[in-house]
C-alpha positions in Angstrom: 119.4 115.8 78.7 119.2 112.6 80.6 119.8 109.1 79.2 116.9 106.8 80.0 116.6 103.2 78.9 113.3 101.9 77.6 114.5 98.4 77.1 112.9 95.5 79.0 116.4 94.0 79.7 119.8 95.0 80.9 123.1 93.5 79.7 126.7 93.7 80.5 129.9 92.2 79.0 132.3 90.2 81.1 135.4 89.5 79.0 134.0 87.7 76.0 130.6 86.8 77.5 127.4 88.9 77.2 125.1 88.6 80.2 121.4 89.5 79.6 119.0 90.1 82.5 115.3 91.1 82.4 114.9 94.4 84.1 111.2 94.5 84.5 109.6 92.6 87.3 107.1 90.0 86.4 103.6 90.7 87.6 101.9 88.1 89.7 98.6 87.7 87.8 97.5 84.8 89.9 97.3 87.0 93.1 95.3 89.6 91.1 92.7 87.1 89.9 92.4 85.5 93.3 91.7 88.9 94.9 89.1 89.6 92.2 87.4 86.3 92.7 87.1 87.0 96.5 85.6 90.4 95.8 83.0 88.9 93.4 82.2 86.1 95.9 81.5 88.7 98.6 79.3 90.7 96.2 77.3 87.6 95.3 76.9 86.8 99.0 75.6 90.4 99.6 73.3 90.2 96.6 71.9 86.9 97.8 70.8 88.6 101.0 68.7 91.2 99.1 65.0 90.4 99.0 62.9 91.6 96.1 59.2 92.4 96.6 
């Protein structure tokens, strides 16, 4: 089998010090929400152009 880590962090020991580092990259939620806002604004603009009888 293959050893696979499922932990969200890595660590190593250097002499008598334990170093802990997050291994997962943080997601940039701000960029995601800005893209969604721009998409919805475009949709609203397109819907405003629609004329109903």
